[in-house]
N, C-alpha and C positions, 0 to 999 in steps of 0.2 A: 656461477652457482656456488653458494657457500652457506653452511649450516653454522649457527652460532650456539654453543652450549655454554651455560653458566652454572657452575656448581656451588650450591648453597650448603655447607657441611653441617649446619646446625640441626640438632634434633632434641626435642624435649626429653625423650628417653630412647635407648637403644632397644630395637627388636631383637629377638633371640636368634634369628636366622641370618641377620644382615652382615654382609661382608664388605659393604661399600665404605669408604672413608667418610667418617662423620664425628662430631664431637657432641657431648651434652653440655647443657649451659652451667655457667658458674652459679653459685648459689645466691650471690648478692646481685640484685636487680641492677644496680649502677655498673657493676663489673660486666654484666651481660650486655648491656646497652653499649658500653665502651668497645667491647670486642666486635659487636655487630657493626658499629660505625666504622672501626678500623678496617674491618674486612671488606665492607661495601666500598670504602674509599679505595682499597687495594684493587678490587676487581675492576673498578672504573678506571683506575690508572693503568692496569695492564692493558685494557682495551685501547686506551689512547697510545701507549708505548708501541703496541703491536701494530696499530694503524700507521703511526709514523714510519715504522720500518717497512710495512707493506707498501706504503706510499712511495717511499724512497726507491724501492725495487721496481715498482710498476709505473713510475713516472706520474704519480699523483692520481691514478685511476683507482677508486675504490671498488672492490668486487661487491656487487648487490647480494644481499642476504636472501635466501629462499626459506629460511625457518629460524626461530628462536625458541630455545628450550631452556627453561629454568629447572634444574633437577637437584637432587640432593642424596642425603639429608632431607631437609623438609623446608622448601622455599616459603611455604605458607607460615613459617615461624617468623619471617621478617617483618618488621614494621611497614606500614604504608609508605612512610618517609623514605625508608631505604629502597623499596621497590620503585618508587617514583624516581629516585636518583638513578638507579640502574638503567631504567628505560630512557630517562633524559640523556644519559651517557651514550647509550646505543644509538639514539637519534642523532647525537652530535657526531658520532664516529662514523656510523653507517648510513645516515641520511635515510631513515625509513619513513620519514614524513608524518611524524605524530600530529594529529589534529583531532578537534571535537567534532563529531557527526551529530547534527541536531536531529536527524531523522531516527536514529537508534538510540540517541542520547547516551552516546559512548565515545571514549577516546579510541581512535582507530589509527591504523597505519595507512598512508595513501598507497604504499606498495602492498599488494596483495599476498602477504606472507602468513604462514601459520605461526602463532605465537602461544607456546604451551607453557603451563607452570604445574608442577606437581603440588598436590595438597593432601594433607590429612584430613579425613572427614570431619574430625571434631574442631578443626581450625576454621571450618566454613560456618561461622556465625553469621547472623544477619548483617552486622556491621561489616565484616570481611567481604561478604558477597557484594554488598553496595559499593565498597571501595574498588572493586573490580571494574566498575563503570569508568573509573578515572585512569585506568591502565589499559594498554592496547592487547591484553590477553584475550584470545578468542578460543582457546582450547584448555580444558583442565584434565589433568591425569591424576586419578585418585586411587589410592590403595585400599580396597575393601578387604581383600585377601580371603575373607570368609564371612558367612552370616551367622556363625555359631558364636555366641558370646563366650562359651567355653574355650573354644579353639583360640579365639581372639586374645583371651587372658593368657593362654599358653604361650602364644607368640610375643607376649608382652606388648601388644598394641594398645594405643591409648583409647581408641573409640569403641563404640558399641555397634552392633548390627543396625539398630534403629537410626544411629546417626548417619549412616551411609545414605539411607533413603532421605533423611532431612536435608542432608547436604545437596543431593542431587536436586531437590525440590527448590532450595534457595538459589542454586546456580541458574536454574530454569527461569526463576522469578527475575533475575537480572539479565535475562536474554543470553546466556552461554548456550550456544547451540551444538557445541562439539564437546562431548564429555567422554572420557576413556576411563574404564574401571579395571583394576587388576584383581584377579582371583587366583587362589592357590588350591592345589589338591595334593593328596597323598600325606595328609597328617597321620601320626601314630594312631592306629585303631579307627581311623575314618572308614566308614562303609561307603559302597557304591551309592546306595540310597541317600546318604547324607550329602554326598557330592552333587547328586541330582537336585536335591533341595537348594543347594547353593546356587547352581546354574539358574534354577527357576526364579529364585529371589532376584538374581541380577537381571534376567531377561525382563522381568516385571518393571524394572526402572526405565527400559527402553532407551538405553544409552547408545551413542554412536560407534563406540569402539570398546572391544574387550580385549585385555592381555590375560592369558592364563598360563601359569607355570606350576610345575611340580615343586614341592618343598625340597629345597636343596640343603645338604649338610656340608656347608663350606668349612674348611679347616680354620680354626682360629675363632670360630663363633661359639657361643654358649650352647647352641643347638648340637654343634658337632661334638662338643665335650659330653653332652648328655648321651650322644650315640655311643661314643667310646666307652663310656662308663656303664653301658647296658641299660640305661634308664628309659631310653625310647628305642624303637625299632623302625627301620626303613621300610617302606611299603613293598609288598610283593610285586615282582615284575608283571605277573599276569593281571593283578589288580590295577596296576598302573595302566596297562594297556586298555583295560575295560573303561577306566575313567576317562582316558584321553579319547578313546573312540566315542564314548557318550558325549564328550564335549564337542568334538567335531561335528557329529551327526545332529545334535540338538540345536547347535548355533547355525548350521546350514539350514535346518528346518525353519528356524527363526528369521532367516534372511541376512545372514552374515556370511561374508566371504573370508575364508582363511587365505590370507595373502602372505603369511609367513608362519613358521612352525608354531609360534606361541601367540599370534595376533590375528584378530578377526575385526573386519570392518563392516558396518551396516550397509546393505544394498537397499535400494527401493524397487518398486516394481519396474520402472523403466530400465533401471541398470540390469536387472534380471533378465529381461526380454532381450535386450541388445548386447549382452555380455560385456558391458562396460564396467571397468573396475570401480570400486566404491570411491567417492570423493573423501571418505573419512578415513582412509589410510593415514598412518602417521607419516607426514612428510619428512620430519626431522629424522625419525629412526630409519626411514627408508633410504636417507642419504647414506647412513652407515653400511647398508646392505648393497648399495649400488655404486659404490666407489665415488661418492660425491665429497669434495674436500669439506672439512669442518674445522672451526676454531674452538677450542676448549678454554675457558676463562675460569680462574679460581683454583684453590688448593685441589690437587690430585686430578685435575682435568687434563684430558687427552686432546691432541690435535693431529690433523692429517692433512697435508697438501704438498704439492710439488715434489712428490716422491720422497717426502720426509715424514716421520712420526715423531711427535714430541709429547712429554708429560710433565705436568708441574709437580713440585714437591708435595707429598701428602702430609703437610704439617701446617696447620692454620697459622700459628705464631711465626714460623720461619718464612712462610709465604708472605705475611704482612710486612715482616722486617725487610725482606728483600725488595718488595715494591716501594717501600719508603726510601730505599736507597736507588730507586730508579732502574732496578734491574729485575729481569724475569727469572725466577728460580725454577729452571727446567732442564731436562735432559732431552737429547734428540739423537735420532738414528736415521740413516739413509735407508730406504727400502730398495733392495736389489730386486731383480726380475723374478727370482725364485720365491722370495718373500711376498711380492706382489701377488703372484700366481697362488700362493697358499692362502693368502688373506681372502682372495675372491672365492676360493673353494669354501671357506668357513662362513662367508657372509651371503654371497649370491645364492648358494645352494640352499640356504634357509628359506628362500622366497618362493612363492608359486610359480614365478617366471623361470627360476633357476639360472644357469649360466648361459649367457649369450655366446655362443661358439665363435661367432664372427668377430667378436671382440678380442679373441686370442690370436697370437701369431701362429703361423703355420706348425712351428716347432711344439708349442705348448698344446695346441689343439690335437696334434697327432699323439702326444704323450698322454693327455687326458682321455681320449678316446679308447687308447690301448689299455688303460687302467679300468675304464668304465665298462668295457665290453662284457666281462663275466657278470657284472652287476645289472647290466641291461638285460642279459639272458635270465637272471634270476628274478626279474620283475621288480628290482629295488630302485632302478633308474628308468627314465623314459626320455626319448629324444623326440621332439616335435618342433616345428617352425623354427628350426635352427637353435633351439634351447635344449639344454640338458637339465632335467629337474627330477627331484625325488618323487617316488610313487607313494601312495598311502602306506604301504608296507615298509618303503624305504625310510619313512620319517622315524619309525621306532628304532632304527639302527643308524640314525643319521651320523652319530658321532663316529661310528666305525667306518661308515662310507667316506666321510670326509678325510679321516686318517688314510684310507686306502688310496685316495686320489691325490694326496699331496706329494710334493717334491721333496725327497729327503737327501 
């Protein structure tokens, strides 16, 4: 099992809150095209170099991919030619079996894997949507953030609220059956009623997956500088709780399961009756939470496998230059037992299943349960079926709980 993440660092403009590594395009069209072509060549070459190394270590056995995720940045800024080259290289390296399916009139993979691409709503033109037929993408993750045009302008988002609805319709028209939409809450001066309106606008789109996050003031971002200057104010803790409560309750009423702190997947009647989890959980993101190895390709991308964690340089030019010299520009670290335990606390505890106690050694299980006992007594944690997980009240103080349970 192996997840593949490809980082596309290009954005038409930078959002006010974004702390991820990305770049804005050069002013000259020829220069932009040249950088894109060089970068795509570099990520394709990195895949080939890493496959050669992995093959040498495994005796030529290539690990099968369980998911592919194109994130950013804004992958939908890439040309169709670039996207096509990326998938042709993935097929060459990982043998996902690209072929044309006459029944669905789409390019598919013969191996049943989730293939996600992040998109900006305004990038989803009719032409873009039609081009998806020729790519094996079967899941789209789209950042709506809010359905208030005023708040979208504040965030420096390029799209309007209406463009989100148009984008979803266009994706449905080309038979994309798995759509995830991101939503944010906790804007300066946002009311509970305004947040409820955003939730209802999103539910009306009937998408398969919803990710919802509070607005974060990350150091180094323009939004953080506005906060430091006193030009905006962070939301009140009580209002945050009311908004999050309303999110959980309303999405549950609408037939979504909360399978991770910020993620909700659509259930149908059959799933609800038989308590089967939704097929629309993000398979790729779930690999991060459940200790599944993954490969990160591209500038600033992270990887994890065989007890090691590595990360590529967060500099597009330096990344391209290194791959042109046949070397991968990365740093690497060994993950010791304590670090692995702490990583599990930070990831598995975010999920509805929580921590599988049987996966821990006796030493770590004893350590964890000793620290968890007072939190169980306070009703912040619950143990059932051999799993330790957060309660509804525990979610609100999850950062503190995770810190309390870690090995120091």
